[in-house]
C-alpha positions as CSV (number, residue, x, y, z in Angstrom):
1,M,50.1,155.8,-12.3
2,R,50.6,155.6,-8.1
3,L,53.6,155.4,-7.3
4,V,53.7,151.6,-5.5
5,S,52.1,150.4,-8.8
6,A,55.1,152.0,-11.0
7,I,58.0,149.5,-8.9
8,C,56.2,147.1,-9.2
9,C,55.7,147.3,-13.1
10,I,59.9,147.9,-13.6
11,L,60.4,145.0,-11.1
12,F,58.2,142.4,-12.9
13,S,59.6,143.9,-15.8
14,A,63.4,143.5,-14.5
15,V,62.5,139.7,-14.1
16,G,60.4,139.1,-17.4
17,V,57.5,138.3,-15.6
18,T,54.1,139.4,-17.1
19,A,51.5,138.5,-14.1
20,Q,50.5,142.1,-12.9
21,P,47.5,143.4,-12.3
22,L,44.3,144.1,-14.2
23,Q,45.2,147.2,-15.8
24,L,43.8,149.4,-19.4
25,L,46.0,148.2,-22.4
26,P,48.3,151.0,-22.7
27,E,48.3,151.5,-26.5
28,N,44.5,151.5,-26.5
29,P,43.0,152.1,-23.0
30,H,39.3,151.5,-24.6
31,Y,39.9,147.8,-23.8
32,F,42.3,145.6,-20.9
33,Q,45.6,144.1,-20.2
34,Y,46.1,140.9,-18.3
35,D,49.1,139.0,-17.4
36,G,50.7,141.1,-20.2
37,K,48.1,140.3,-23.1
38,P,45.1,142.5,-24.4
39,T,41.8,141.7,-23.2
40,L,38.1,142.1,-23.1
41,L,36.0,141.2,-19.9
42,V,33.0,138.9,-21.2
43,G,30.9,136.9,-18.6
44,S,27.6,135.6,-18.1
45,G,27.2,135.3,-14.3
46,E,25.3,134.5,-11.0
47,H,23.3,137.2,-9.0
48,Y,26.5,138.2,-7.7
49,G,25.6,135.8,-4.3
50,A,28.3,133.3,-4.7
51,V,30.5,134.2,-1.8
52,V,27.4,135.3,0.9
53,N,25.7,132.3,0.5
54,L,26.8,129.5,2.0
55,D,25.0,126.6,-0.1
56,F,26.0,128.2,-3.3
57,D,28.9,126.0,-4.8
58,Y,31.3,128.5,-6.4
59,K,33.6,126.1,-7.3
60,T,31.7,124.8,-9.5
61,Y,30.2,127.6,-10.9
62,L,33.3,129.4,-11.5
63,A,34.5,125.9,-13.4
64,T,31.3,126.8,-16.0
65,L,32.1,130.0,-17.0
66,A,35.9,128.7,-17.9
67,A,34.4,125.8,-19.8
68,D,31.9,128.6,-21.5
69,G,35.3,130.3,-23.1
70,L,33.5,133.2,-20.1
71,N,36.4,135.1,-17.9
72,N,34.5,138.1,-16.0
73,T,32.0,137.4,-13.4
74,R,30.2,140.2,-10.6
75,L,30.7,140.1,-7.1
76,F,28.7,141.7,-4.3
77,T,30.7,141.8,-1.1
78,G,27.9,142.1,2.0
79,A,27.2,145.7,2.0
80,Y,23.6,144.6,0.4
81,V,21.9,141.7,0.2
82,E,18.1,140.5,-0.5
83,K,15.9,138.4,0.5
84,Q,13.6,135.4,-1.5
85,G,11.5,137.0,-3.9
86,D,13.1,140.8,-4.2
87,F,12.5,142.0,-7.5
88,G,10.4,138.7,-8.8
89,I,13.7,136.8,-8.7
90,Q,13.2,133.0,-8.2
91,K,16.4,131.2,-6.5
92,N,18.5,134.5,-5.5
93,T,21.5,133.6,-5.1
94,L,21.6,136.8,-3.1
95,A,19.3,136.0,-0.9
96,P,20.2,133.2,1.1
97,R,18.2,130.8,3.1
98,S,18.0,131.8,6.8
99,G,21.3,130.6,8.5
100,R,23.0,130.1,5.3
101,L,23.9,134.1,5.0
102,I,27.7,134.6,5.4
103,L,28.5,138.7,5.9
104,P,32.7,140.3,6.1
105,W,31.4,140.9,10.0
106,A,30.8,138.5,12.9
107,R,27.5,137.8,14.8
108,S,27.4,139.1,17.9
109,E,25.3,137.6,21.5
110,Q,22.6,139.6,20.3
111,S,19.4,138.2,18.6
112,G,17.7,140.3,16.2
113,Y,18.9,139.9,12.5
114,A,15.7,141.4,10.2
115,L,16.7,137.9,8.4
116,G,17.1,135.4,10.8
117,G,20.3,134.7,13.3
118,N,22.4,137.2,15.6
119,K,22.6,140.6,14.8
120,F,26.5,142.0,13.6
121,D,29.3,143.6,15.4
122,L,30.7,145.9,12.9
123,S,33.6,146.2,15.1
124,R,34.6,142.2,14.9
125,W,35.5,140.6,11.2
126,D,34.7,136.9,10.2
127,E,37.3,134.7,9.5
128,A,35.1,132.5,7.7
129,Y,34.3,134.7,5.3
130,F,37.4,136.3,4.4
131,E,38.6,132.5,4.3
132,R,36.3,132.0,1.3
133,L,36.4,135.2,-0.2
134,R,39.7,134.5,-0.5
135,D,39.4,130.9,-1.7
136,F,37.2,132.3,-4.0
137,M,38.9,134.6,-5.7
138,S,42.2,132.2,-5.4
139,R,40.0,129.8,-7.7
140,A,38.6,132.0,-10.0
141,Q,42.3,133.6,-10.9
142,Q,43.7,130.1,-11.6
143,L,40.7,130.2,-14.4
144,G,41.6,133.0,-16.1
145,I,38.6,134.8,-14.3
146,I,38.3,138.4,-13.6
147,V,36.2,139.7,-11.0
148,E,34.1,142.7,-10.2
149,V,34.1,143.1,-6.8
150,T,30.8,145.4,-5.8
151,L,31.8,147.0,-2.7
152,F,28.5,148.8,-2.4
153,S,24.5,149.2,-3.4
154,S,21.9,150.9,-3.6
155,Y,18.9,150.0,-1.5
156,Y,15.5,150.7,-3.5
157,G,13.5,151.7,-0.9
158,T,13.1,147.6,0.5
159,G,16.8,146.4,1.1
160,W,17.7,148.7,4.1
161,P,16.2,146.7,6.8
162,Y,18.0,143.6,6.5
163,S,21.5,145.8,5.9
164,P,24.3,145.1,8.4
165,F,24.5,148.6,8.5
166,N,21.0,150.0,9.9
167,P,21.5,150.0,13.1
168,A,18.7,147.6,14.2
169,N,21.1,144.7,12.7
170,N,23.7,145.6,14.2
171,I,25.0,146.6,18.0
172,N,27.5,149.4,17.9
173,Q,24.8,151.8,17.3
174,T,25.0,153.0,14.0
175,D,23.5,156.8,13.8
176,A,19.4,156.1,12.9
177,I,19.5,157.8,9.2
178,R,17.1,157.5,6.0
179,P,18.0,154.8,4.3
180,L,18.5,157.5,1.4
181,Q,21.2,158.8,3.5
182,A,23.2,155.8,4.0
183,N,25.7,156.4,0.6
184,T,26.4,159.7,1.3
185,L,28.9,161.5,3.6
186,Q,25.6,162.8,6.1
187,N,24.9,159.2,7.3
188,G,26.7,160.0,10.9
189,N,28.8,157.5,12.2
190,L,27.8,154.4,9.1
191,L,30.7,156.6,7.2
192,K,33.6,155.0,10.0
193,Y,32.8,151.5,9.5
194,Q,32.0,151.5,5.8
195,E,35.4,153.0,5.2
196,Q,37.1,150.5,7.8
197,Y,35.1,147.8,5.4
198,V,36.7,148.9,2.2
199,R,39.8,148.7,3.4
200,K,39.9,145.2,5.4
201,L,38.3,144.0,1.6
202,V,41.2,146.5,-0.2
203,R,44.2,144.8,2.1
204,E,42.3,141.2,2.3
205,L,42.5,141.3,-1.6
206,N,45.9,142.9,-2.7
207,S,47.7,139.8,-3.6
208,F,44.9,138.6,-7.0
209,R,45.8,140.1,-9.7
210,N,42.4,139.2,-10.8
211,L,39.6,142.1,-9.9
212,Y,38.9,145.4,-10.3
213,Y,36.6,147.6,-7.5
214,E,33.0,148.8,-8.5
215,I,32.2,151.8,-6.0
216,Q,28.5,151.5,-5.9
217,N,25.8,149.8,-7.8
218,E,22.6,151.1,-9.0
219,P,24.1,154.5,-7.2
220,W,21.4,156.4,-9.4
221,A,18.8,154.3,-8.0
222,D,18.0,155.5,-4.4
223,L,19.7,159.2,-5.4
224,K,19.1,161.2,-8.3
225,D,19.2,164.5,-9.6
226,T,17.9,164.6,-13.0
227,V,15.2,162.4,-15.0
228,L,15.3,162.7,-18.7
229,T,12.6,161.4,-20.6
230,R,14.7,158.4,-23.9
231,N,11.1,157.0,-24.7
232,E,7.8,158.5,-24.7
233,Y,6.1,155.7,-26.1
234,H,6.8,154.0,-22.8
235,T,4.7,157.1,-21.2
236,S,1.8,155.5,-19.9
237,P,-1.9,157.1,-21.2
238,D,-2.5,158.0,-17.2
239,G,0.7,159.4,-17.4
240,K,2.8,157.5,-15.7
241,R,6.4,156.5,-16.7
242,D,7.6,153.7,-16.7
243,W,11.6,153.1,-15.1
244,R,12.8,152.6,-18.8
245,A,11.5,155.8,-20.5
246,T,13.6,157.6,-18.5
247,L,17.8,158.8,-18.3
248,E,18.4,159.0,-14.6
249,V,21.7,160.6,-13.5
250,S,23.1,160.0,-9.8
251,S,22.9,163.1,-8.2
252,Q,25.8,165.4,-7.0
253,A,25.5,163.7,-3.1
254,S,26.1,160.4,-3.9
255,L,28.7,161.4,-7.0
256,Q,30.7,163.0,-3.6
257,W,30.4,160.2,-1.6
258,Q,31.6,157.6,-4.4
259,R,34.6,159.7,-4.5
260,R,35.6,159.6,-0.6
261,V,35.1,155.7,-1.5
262,A,37.5,155.4,-4.2
263,S,39.8,157.9,-2.4
264,W,39.6,155.0,0.2
265,I,40.9,152.3,-2.0
266,V,44.2,154.4,-3.6
267,S,44.9,155.3,-0.4
268,E,44.6,152.0,1.3
269,E,46.8,150.4,-1.4
270,E,49.3,153.1,-1.3
271,N,51.6,151.1,0.9
272,L,50.3,148.0,-0.8
273,L,52.0,145.9,-3.3
274,Q,49.6,146.2,-6.5
275,N,47.1,148.8,-8.0
276,H,44.1,147.7,-8.9
277,L,41.5,149.6,-11.7
278,I,38.3,151.2,-9.9
279,S,34.9,151.3,-11.8
280,Q,32.2,153.1,-11.7
281,N,28.1,152.8,-12.0
282,V,27.1,155.7,-13.6
283,S,23.2,155.2,-15.4
284,N,21.0,152.4,-17.3
285,F,21.1,152.9,-20.4
286,R,23.2,155.9,-22.1
287,Y,24.6,159.2,-20.3
288,P,27.3,161.6,-21.4
289,I,29.5,161.4,-18.5
290,L,30.5,164.4,-16.4
291,D,32.2,165.2,-13.1
292,L,34.8,162.7,-14.3
293,D,36.7,161.3,-10.8
294,P,40.6,160.8,-11.5
295,N,40.5,157.6,-9.8
296,V,38.1,155.8,-11.7
297,S,39.5,153.9,-15.0
298,I,36.0,151.8,-15.8
299,Y,32.5,153.2,-16.2
300,T,29.8,150.5,-16.7
301,F,26.7,151.1,-17.7
302,H,22.5,148.8,-17.1
303,Y,20.5,147.8,-19.9
304,A,22.9,149.6,-22.0
305,L,22.7,151.3,-25.9
306,P,25.6,151.0,-27.6
307,E,25.4,154.9,-27.6
308,A,26.9,155.0,-23.9
309,V,30.1,153.7,-25.4
310,T,29.9,156.6,-28.5
311,D,28.7,158.6,-25.9
312,N,31.6,158.7,-24.1
313,Y,34.8,157.3,-26.0
314,A,37.1,160.2,-26.2
315,L,37.5,159.8,-22.1
316,N,40.0,156.9,-23.0
317,R,38.4,154.7,-20.6
318,V,36.8,151.2,-20.4
319,I,33.0,151.4,-20.9
320,G,31.3,148.5,-20.0
321,F,28.1,146.8,-20.0
322,N,27.8,144.8,-16.8
323,E,24.4,144.0,-16.2
324,T,21.3,142.8,-18.5
325,G,18.0,142.2,-17.9
326,F,14.0,143.5,-18.3
327,A,14.0,142.7,-22.1
328,G,12.5,139.2,-21.8
329,Q,14.4,135.9,-21.5
330,A,15.3,135.0,-25.0
331,D,18.7,134.1,-25.7
332,R,19.2,136.3,-28.4
333,T,17.9,139.5,-27.2
334,Y,21.3,139.3,-25.1
335,R,23.6,137.6,-27.9
336,R,22.6,141.0,-30.2
337,Q,23.0,143.2,-27.2
338,A,26.6,141.9,-26.3
339,W,27.4,142.4,-30.6
340,R,25.9,145.8,-30.1
341,F,28.1,146.9,-27.1
342,L,31.3,145.5,-28.0
343,M,31.2,146.6,-31.4
344,A,30.3,150.0,-30.2
345,G,33.9,149.7,-29.0
346,G,33.1,149.1,-25.4
347,G,35.6,146.9,-23.5
348,L,33.3,144.5,-21.4
349,F,30.3,142.8,-21.7
350,N,28.5,140.8,-18.3
351,H,25.0,139.0,-18.8
352,L,23.2,138.9,-15.5
353,D,22.4,134.5,-16.1
354,Y,19.6,133.7,-13.9
355,S,20.1,129.7,-15.1
356,F,22.7,129.7,-12.4
357,S,21.3,128.8,-8.9
358,V,22.0,126.7,-5.6
359,G,22.2,123.1,-6.5
360,G,22.3,124.6,-10.3
361,E,26.0,125.6,-10.5
362,I,26.2,124.4,-13.7
363,G,24.0,127.1,-15.3
364,Q,21.2,124.8,-16.6
365,D,18.3,125.4,-14.1
366,T,16.1,126.9,-16.6
367,T,12.8,126.8,-14.1
368,Y,13.5,131.1,-13.7
369,R,11.4,130.8,-17.2
370,R,7.7,129.6,-15.4
371,S,8.5,133.1,-13.3
372,T,8.4,136.9,-13.4
373,T,12.6,136.8,-13.1
374,P,13.2,140.2,-14.9
375,G,15.7,138.2,-17.7
376,G,16.9,135.3,-19.2
377,G,20.3,132.8,-19.1
378,S,21.4,129.4,-20.6
379,P,24.1,127.2,-21.4
380,A,23.2,128.1,-24.8
381,L,23.6,131.4,-24.8
382,R,26.8,131.1,-23.0
383,R,28.3,129.4,-26.0
384,Q,27.2,131.8,-28.1
385,L,28.8,134.6,-26.1
386,G,32.3,132.1,-25.6
387,A,31.6,132.1,-29.7
388,M,31.7,136.2,-29.7
389,K,34.5,136.6,-27.9
390,R,36.7,133.9,-29.4
391,Y,35.9,135.7,-32.8
392,L,37.1,138.8,-31.3
393,D,40.3,137.2,-29.6
394,R,41.5,136.8,-33.1
395,F,41.9,140.4,-33.9
396,D,44.7,142.7,-32.4
397,L,43.1,144.7,-29.7
398,T,45.8,147.3,-29.5
399,Q,44.8,148.7,-33.0
400,L,41.0,148.0,-32.6
401,S,38.7,151.2,-32.9
402,P,34.9,151.9,-34.6
403,D,34.8,153.4,-37.9
404,P,31.2,154.9,-38.5
405,T,32.6,155.8,-42.0
406,F,33.5,152.2,-43.4
407,V,29.9,151.1,-44.6
408,K,28.3,153.5,-47.0
409,A,24.6,151.7,-47.3
410,S,23.0,148.7,-45.9
411,P,19.5,148.3,-47.5
412,G,18.2,146.0,-45.4
413,A,20.2,145.8,-42.5
414,V,21.8,147.6,-39.4
415,T,25.3,147.1,-39.1
416,Q,28.1,148.3,-36.7
417,T,31.7,148.4,-37.7
418,L,35.5,148.6,-36.0
419,K,38.3,149.1,-37.9
420,N,41.9,147.2,-37.4
421,G,44.3,149.2,-38.1
422,K,44.7,150.1,-41.5
423,N,44.4,146.4,-43.4
424,G,40.9,145.2,-42.1
425,W,37.6,145.4,-40.7
426,L,34.9,143.7,-39.1
427,I,31.3,144.8,-39.5
428,Y,28.7,143.3,-37.4
429,A,24.7,143.0,-39.4
430,E,20.8,142.7,-37.9
431,P,19.1,141.4,-41.7
432,F,15.9,142.7,-41.7
433,S,14.4,141.0,-44.1
434,P,15.1,136.9,-45.0
435,N,16.5,137.9,-48.5
436,S,20.6,138.6,-49.4
437,F,21.4,142.2,-48.6
438,L,24.3,143.9,-50.6
439,L,27.2,145.9,-48.5
440,Q,28.5,148.9,-50.2
441,V,31.6,149.9,-48.4
442,N,34.4,152.6,-48.5
443,L,36.9,150.1,-49.1
444,P,40.4,151.4,-50.4
445,K,42.4,150.0,-53.6
446,G,44.1,146.9,-52.8
447,D,43.2,143.3,-52.6
448,Y,40.9,141.9,-49.9
449,H,39.6,138.7,-48.3
450,A,36.0,138.9,-47.3
451,E,34.5,136.4,-44.6
452,W,31.0,136.3,-43.6
453,A,30.0,134.2,-40.7
454,D,26.8,133.2,-38.3
455,A,27.1,135.5,-34.8
456,E,25.4,132.3,-33.2
457,T,28.5,130.3,-33.8
458,G,31.0,131.6,-35.3
459,Q,30.9,128.9,-38.1
460,V,31.8,130.9,-41.7
461,L,29.0,130.8,-44.0
462,K,31.2,132.3,-47.1
463,S,34.1,133.5,-48.0
464,G,35.9,134.9,-50.8
465,S,37.8,138.0,-52.3
466,A,36.2,141.4,-51.8
467,E,34.6,143.3,-55.2
468,P,37.0,145.8,-56.5
469,S,33.8,148.2,-56.1
470,G,33.1,148.3,-52.4
471,S,30.1,145.8,-52.6
472,L,29.1,142.3,-50.8
473,A,26.5,140.3,-50.9
474,A,25.5,138.5,-47.5
475,P,24.4,135.0,-47.0
476,P,20.7,135.2,-47.4
477,G,18.1,134.9,-43.8
478,T,17.5,136.2,-41.0
479,R,20.3,135.4,-38.5
480,D,22.8,138.4,-37.5
481,L,26.1,138.6,-39.2
482,I,29.7,139.0,-39.0
483,L,32.0,139.9,-41.8
484,R,35.6,139.9,-42.0
485,I,37.5,142.1,-44.5
486,I,41.4,141.7,-44.7
487,K,44.0,143.3,-47.2
488,F,46.2,140.3,-49.0
C-alpha cells in the first residue's frame, strides 16, 4: 500500500471514521470495500458522456440510478468523443450537438474544430468543465454511486479526426502522428499533454472517495498483437471473420503506454490525501491475463463470459464486466449475463443502457429499439439488476467464493454456485425445459433450509427443508432461478 494511503487509513481508524475511498475488500479482494462496508458494483448507465455533453441532465440521471438500487456508472473524461451516428447509436450522449461539447481544455480564439467551434488550447484548462465534473462526482458520492473514470479510449479508425489531441483540432502543434500511435509511447510531444491531462484530473478528483480510474477503453480495438478464434461458426463462407468470433489481445506497445499512464496516477497521488484504485480494460469475452501491472487492482472485460472470472480468479483482484451490448435488445439477455458473471465470482457488472438520452435522463427512452443501436436497456432491466444486487447483498462477501463441485448433476438446467462460508450456498440455474428439474448437490451432513426464488424479481417461489439425500426439485418453468441453501 502506498505510504500516504497507509497513513490516511491509520488516521481514519484513530478517529473512528469509515469514510475511505473505494478499495479492495481486505478479507476477499475479489470484491470491494466502500465506507468500511463490503460491496459489489452493479450499474446500468448512459453512454459515458454525462459530463462532456452540456445538454445532459446528470442530476436526474444519477438520481434515477440510485432509485433503481444501482451503484456504478462509467464516465469518459474528454480524450475521446464521438459524433452522432457512430456505431449506429442514436441519441448518443457521447456525441453532443454542435456547440454543446465541453472538454477539460479551454477553447482558443482560432476556429476549426472538426465538430464545430474553435480549436482547443491544450495549455489552458476550462474551469467550467471541472466545475461540472466536480458537481457530477459530488452528487454521485452523495447517492452512493461509484464512478469509473475512464481517461482514454481507442479511436477505432474513425474517432481521431475529432480528438482534441489531433493537431488539426488544437493550436499547440501536437505532432502529426498516425492514429494508432496516439496511445503509445511513440506519440511524439502528445505524451506530454496526455500526462498533464491525467495529472490534472487526478488532482481535481482526489478528494472524492467514490471513484476508480480506468486507463483506456478497449485498447485492443486499435492495437492488437494476437487474434485467436473463439467461435468458428461466426466465420462466413467467404472467410471473413466476425469480430465476435475472436479473442483480441492488446499489443505490447499499448501495454507499455498503459503502464506509463498508471504510473502517472500513482506518482501524482503520492503527495495527495487519498489513493484510488486503477482498472485495466483487458479484452472482449475472456482472456487469462499476462504481464500484470502491480499498480492495477481491477481487470475489466467487455461482452464478458463467466470464464473471464474463472480464468483470472487466482489473481485475487476484482474482475469486472463493464460494457454490454451486441447481443440484441432483450432485457433477459443482459439480466442473465449479469447473474452468470457475478455467480462466477465477478465483483463488478455495468450494463450499457441506451434508454438514457438527452431529455430522457430518467431512462425510459426506448426509441432506440427502432434503430441499429447495438444493445438494450430499460427501466424494467434496471429493476431486475437492482433486485439482483439486493439479493446478493444479503450474503457475506468476505466469505463468498465459487464452488464448482457443489452441484453433482442438474439435468435440464445449467448452474453456477457460490459458497458462503462453510454453511451456505447460492445456486443460479437456467432451465431448458418447462418441467421441474432435479438438482443434486454435495450437501454435508446436517439440517438445511432451501429457498427457491425468481431471478428476475427476487420473489420467493418455494421454500422448505433440504432433503438429506441432497436432491432438490426446482419449481417448474423456464424462468432463471436462484436457490439459497443455509444450515439451521
